[in-house]
N, C-alpha and C positions, 0 to 999 in steps of 0.2 A: 524364094518365098512362094508358097502356093496356098494363100489364104482364101478360104471359101466361107461364105455365110449364106445360110438358108433360113428364111423366117417368114413371119406374117405380122402385120401390124394394123392399126386402125386405118391406115392409108390403103391397105390392100384387101382387108377382110371386114365384113360386118361384125358388129360387136357380139352378135349371137354366136358366131363362129369362134371369135377370140375367147368368149366366155367358156365354151365347151373345150377349147384346146388348152386352157390355162393349166399350168404345171405347179404343183406344190413343191415344197423343198425336197421331199423324198423322191418325187418323180424327176426333179432336175438332177439330183445326184445320180440316180440310176441312168438317166439319159447320158450324162457325161461319161460314166463308166462304160456303157455300151458303145458309145461313140469311139472311145479310145480303143476298145476291143475290136472295132471294125477295121478291116484291112486298109482302106484308103486313108485313115486318119492317124496322125501322130500326136496331135494336141487337140484339146476341145475346151470350149467355154460356152455357157448359156447365159443370155441376157433376157430375163423374164420380168416384165413389168405389167402394170394393169392394162396397157394397150399395145404390148408387143411381146413376141416370143421369137428369139433368134438363137440359132446354133452356129457358133464359129468353130472352124477346124482348120488345121494345117494338113492338107491332103496332097497325095502324090499323083492323083489322077482326077481330072475335072469331072468328067461324065460319071465315073464310078462314085466320086465323092458326092455329087448332087443326088444321085439315086439313093445312096446309102443314108445320107443325112435326112432326106425327105422321108424315107421309110421309117427311120428312127423317130422323127418328130411325130409322125402319124401314130406309130405304135405306142409311144409314151403319153401322147395327148388323149388317146382314145377316140380320135376322129379318123375315119377311114382315109387312106391315102387318096382314093379316088375323089372323095369330097374335099380334102384339104388342098390338093394340088392347084386348083384354079386360083387360090388365094396366096400361094407361096411366091416369094421373090428370091432371086439368086444374085449374089454379087461375088466377083472373083478378083483376087489380087488387088490392084490399085483401087478398083471400084469398091471392093469390100472395105478397104481402109477409109476411103472417102465417106462411105456410108456410116461407119462407126464414129468418125470424127464429127460428121453432121449431127448424129444422134447425141453425142456428148455436148455439143454446143446448143442443143435444144431446137435445132432447125427441123427435126423430124418429129417433134413432140406434138401431142394433141393441142397443147397450148404453147405456141412458138416462144422459145426463149426461156422456158421454165428450167430451173436449176436442179430440181430433185433427181434428174436422170444421172447426174454425176455420182451421187451416192449409190444409185442402183448399179452403175457400171463398176464402182469400187467393190460393191458386194459381190458382183458376178466374178470379178477377178479373185477376190479372197476365197470364194467357194471353190474355184478351180484350183487354186494353190493348195487349199486344204486337202482336196481330193487327188492332188498330184496329176491333174490332167492338163495344166498349163505349162508349156515349156518356154523356151527363149522367145519364140515368135509372139505368142499371145501375151506373155508378160510385157514385152516391149510395146506391143500394140495397145493394150489396154492402159498401161501407164502413160503412154504418149497421148492417148485419147483424153485421159483426165487432165493432162497439162494443156491440151488444146482447148478443152472446154473452159478451164479456168482462165486461159488467155482471152478467149472470146468474151467472157463476162467482165474481165478487168479492162480490156482495151476498147470495148465498144459499149454502146447503150442497149445491147440486146435485152437487158433486164427491163427496159421500158417497153419492149415489144411483148414480153411475156410475163408470166407469173406462175406460181405453183398451181397445180391442179386443185389443191385445197382452196386457195384464194379464189380461183376462177369459179369453182363450184359454189362457194359461199356468195359470190357476186350474183350468180344465177338465181340462188334462193332469195336474195334480197331484192331482186328485180331492179327497180329504178332507184332504190335507196342506197346510200353508202352503207357498207357492211357494218361500220361502227354504230350508225344510227339504228339500223335494223336489229342488231344483236343486243343493244342496250337492255339490260335487265332480264334477259331471257334465261330460262333453265335449259341446260344442254346435257344430253346423254351421248357419250362417246363409247361406241362398241368396238373393242380392240385396243391394244396398247402398243402396236407397232409404230414404225416411223411415220406413216401417213396419218394414223389416228392421233399420234402425239402432236404432229404439226397442226392438225385441225383443232385439237384441244387448246394448244398454246395460242393459235390465231384468234379463236373465239374468246379466250380469256383476256387477251390484250384488247379485244374489241369492246369489252365491258359487260360481258354476260354476268348474271347474278350467281350462277352455280354451275359447276361441271361435275357430272357423275361419270366415272369410268368403269366400264364392265369388261371383263376379260376372262377367258377360260382359266388362265393362271392368275389367281387373285393377287399374288405377290407383285406381278408386273403392273397390275392396275393400281395397287397401293403405291408403288414406286412413282408412277406417273402422277398420281394425285398429290403425292408429297412434293414432287418437283414443282407442280403448278402453284400450290398454296404455301410452300415453304419459303425460307429466306432466299432472296435472289430470284424467286419465281415471279409469277404475275400477280400474286396476292389474292387471287380469286378463291372463293370457297370451293373446295374440291374434296370429293370422297370416292372411295372404291367400293364396288359391289360385285358379287359373283354373277355369272351368266344366268342363273336361274331366277334372278330378280329383275331381268331386263323388262319383262312384260309389265311389272308393277311400276318401274321407273318411267316407262314410256307414257303411262297415264298422266304423269306430272310434268313431262318434258314439253318444251316449246320447239326444240330443235334436237334431232338425232343424227349423228354421223356414224356410219358403220364402214369399217375396213378390216375384215378378218381374213383368215386363210381357210375359212369353212368351205366345204364343197357343196353344201346345201343352203337353203334359205335360213337366215338368222331372224328376219322379221317377215312373217306371213301377212297376207291381206287381212286375215281374220284378227290377228293380234293388233294391227294398226286400227282396224275398225273399232275394236273394243277400246283402244287407247283414246280415241277422239270422241267416242259416243258421249253425248250430253254436254259437250263444250259449247255448241250452238244448237239451235232447234233442229238443224238438218245434218249436223256433222256425223259422219259415219255412214251416211246413206250413199248408194251408188249414184253417180252422176251420169245422166243420159248423154250419149254422143250427139254431135250436131246433126247427124243423119237421122237419129232417132227422134230428136226434137222437131226436125223439119217434117218428119213423116207422121207426127202425132195426129191421130184422128183419121188416118188413111184406112179404108176398109180392107179387111183381110180377104184373101183369095181362097176359094174352096180348096180344101186339102192342106192348107198352110198349117193347120193346127198340129199335124203330125211331124212337121219339120222341127228339128232341134234348134234352129236359128230364127231370128226375127227377120221376116221378109218384108217388113213394112217400109223399109228405106226405098227411096225413089229408084226405080230400075230393078228392084228385087234384090236378092242376096248376091253379094260379090265377095270373092276371097282376095281381091286385089287391094289389100290394105284396110278393109273395113274393120271397125271395132268389134263387129260381131264375132270374129274368129279369134280375137286376141286372147291368148291364154287357154284356148280349147285344146283338149287332148286328142290323141289319135282315135280313140273309141268314138268320141262324139262326131268327129269328122266322118268316120266310116258310117255312122248312123245316118248322117246327112246324105252320104253317097247312096246308101240303100234307099232312102226316101226318094232320091232322084230317079233311081231305077224303077220304082213303083209308082211314080207320079202319073196322073191322068194324061191321056194322049194329047189333049188340047194344050198341055203345058210343055210338051216335049220340044217344041221348036224354039222356045225362048226361055228367059229366066234362068234359074239355077242350072238346068240341064246343060246349057251352053258352057258351063264352067266345070263340068264333071272331071275333065282332065286335070285342071288346076287343083280341084278338091282332092283328087287322088294323090297328086304330088305333095300337097300339104299334109295329107295323112301319113305319107311315107316319111316326110321330114319330122313330123310330130312323134312318130314312133321311135325315132333316133334321139331327138332332143327332149322328148317327154311331153312337150306341148308346143304350140305355135307361139313364137316370141310376141310379147305385148307390143302393140303399136306405140311408138314413142312420141309421135306427133298426132294426138287425137284431133278429130274434127273440131273446129272452133265451135264453142257453145253459143247458141243464139241468145242465151240469157245473160244476166249481169255477171261481172267478174266474181270468181269465188274467193272468199277470204280464207287463207290458210291458218289453221290453229296449230298445225304440226308440220314443220318443215323437215324433210328427210334428205340427207346427202349420202349416197351410196358410192363409195370409191373402190369397192372390191371387184375383183375379177377372178372367178365368176361372182355374179351379183350376190349381195347379202340380203337385199330387200326385194320382195315380190314386186315385179313391175306393175302388177294389176292395181297397186295402191293409188296410182294416179287417177283412177276412176272413183276414188272415195272423196266425198265432199269434206272440205276442211283440211285436206292433205295436199301438200306440194312436194313432189319428188324430183330430185335431180340425180342422175346417175351417169355412168360412163358414156352410155349411148346418147343421152341428151346433151352431155358436154361436147361430144364429138360433133353433133349437129350445130351447136352454138359456136364452137371454135372455128367451124368452116367459114363463118361470116366475119370473123374477127380481122381487123386490119393489121397488116404487117408493118413494122417500123422500118425506116430507112437504114437502120443499122444492120438489118439482116444481110444486105448486100456486102457490107464490110466483113461480116462473119463468114460469108461464103468465100470471100477472098482469102481470109485467114485459113480456112479449111483447105482450099486449093493449094496454098503455099505449104502448109504442113504435110499434106499428102505427098507432094513432090519431094520434100525434104526427108520424110520417113522412107519413101521408096528408094531414094538415093542412098540413104544410110544402110538400109537393108541389103541393097545390091552390093555396096562397097564392103559390107561385113561378110558377104557371101564369098568374096574373092580373097579376103584377108588370110584365111588358112592356107590357100594355095601359094600366096606370096611368101608367107612364113616358111612353108615347106620348101620353096625354091631357095630361099636364103639359107635355110638349114642344110640343104644339099650342097650349096656352094661352100659353106663353112666346112663341111665334111671333106670336100674336095681339097680345100686349102690345107686342112690338117693332114690329109693323106699325102699330099705332095711334100709337105715339110718333113714328114716322117721319112719319106723316100730320100729327100735331100740329105738328111742327117746320116742316113746309111751310106751315102756316096761320099759325103764330106764330114767324117767323124771329128775332124779337128776344129770345127767351127766354134768360135767363142760364143758365150751367151749373148753378148751385145750384138754380135754379127747375126746370130740366129734370130734374135728379136727384131732386128731391123729388116731382115729379109721377110720374116713372117708378116710384119706390118705393111711392107710394100705390096706383097701379094694380096693381102686383104683389101688394101685400098684399090688395087686394080680391079678386083672382083666387084667391090662395092660400086665403083664408078660404072662398070659395064652393066650392072643390074639396076642402077638407080633410075635411069630414064625409062626403061621398059616397065618397071614395077610401079612407078608413079603414074605413068601414062595408062597402064592397064587398070589401075584403081579409078582413074577419072572416067575411062570408057565404061567400066563395069557399073558405075553409079548412074549412068544414063539409061533411059528406057531401052530395053532390048539388049542390055550389056551383059546378061547372064552367061552368054556363050564364051566370054573372054577367059573365064576361069578354066573352062574345058580346053580352050586353045593353049593356054599356058601349060597346063598339065601335059598336053600332047607334045608340044614343042620341046619341053625339057624332060620328057619321059619320067614324070613324077609318079610315084606310086599312090594310087587313090586311097589306100589304107593309111598311108603316112599322113596325107592331107586330113583324113577323117580323125586320126589320132591327135593332130595338132588342134583341130576344132574342138574336140572333147576336152583336151587339156586346157585350152583357153577358157572355155565355159566354166570348168571346175575352178580354175584360178580366180575368175571374176567373182564367183559365188563365195569362195573362201576369203577374198579380200574384203567383201562387204556382206556381212551376214544378213543384212536387211534387204539385199538386192532381190527384186521381184515381189516384195510384199506390197500390198495395196496401201 
């Protein structure tokens, strides 16, 4: 077994990087095909969720495999290898198994213990099977990961430690209220009809919302989800489907909007949201000043400031280190500011924005790649009273569906993947997590032992086949020398010789299987082949025949 995983997740990379590296279905298929075509890889699978992108492969060389898989991830994600490398993690053999089992149990999720990852692992396996990129190793690995995840949820209370990303997001929108109380009587717009959007729609319907409107690029899928929600056996909520071109109109009537699509661009812009909330309260739709801006209100401007594209009224002048002023700005605007720095009066060159010219240049470079500087997700606290949200937005897409700038619009509350990551970092972990970790460790050891034992099985079979051939050859020679043997005598002699051979081989073959199942036992198969002068091609033929027979015996073997 030479299992290798190269990936990045919310634990290793900022959401802005994950967002840019996100792979749609077509990109995942192409990545799998190119990985299999690469020299070091014999099998491949991609696990891509809203907060992780991981490429699994069976490789024959570790260093070459890491280099090739990293290059392929960068190529297909569109993020340069140089930029992506600092955020990549690598796991090999048992550590790779441990990682996937931990992921399956929800230990590596943004919301610890959430169970949606099991469906995503199942989808990843099914995709690899359909594209014929998953062989015996990855089939066994992913199916065992699903079993381990189910075992963790059934034998421990890990469900108490975590919840679905949808539920967690809704709780963040509800702030201090129970979701059922907060959602009662609200009108909901759900954009997308995939698994995450469907879960959000069903959760809100059960919470008692008044109406659910489903919008999707394929209207038939939206109609199917609406029918499930309102039909017999559903939640009984009033539900209807609309086409995507009606989203802006529906948003003006919605109290809550949940979006999770596979779109590569924004589905809801700041302008659309501003229009949707305008008029609901006297100030709804207006831009909310940051805490720094409010604190600096009334501060006199400095000569020359009127030419700068940024507000320099904040205490200490302009700063690129997380100030709201640069959130959402594009490269051209940042470069404009850099030019202003270069032409600033001499008396201002020793302090203020000039001191940050290097950081500004770096931001301009980043913005030229990403398109703009990512919106700051934790805005400075407002000095004024708490804002009342007339429109709550939940963005579960990666890359994002909703413009992050909407969190600066009065009357709007936005929760997205980035803010969920920040909120989950402070969430307490249940005692059951330690129990799940114990299950994972035990299952990793058992899986490794089974794989190592399976590795030596073809060699043992080849050895016994060789021994049977020797017995058959010797009996043929004996019949030539003693042609008068009766059938009963010949059968007795044959049985006796076979028993002798079996007894001689029993202890070493049993012992070699035990030794091979232990860590570092992979060399015993080579030793057995060397000692008995077994033909490697014969061993390989036995392995192929065994795999073919297993598939023929069970037509569903390997299916997710």
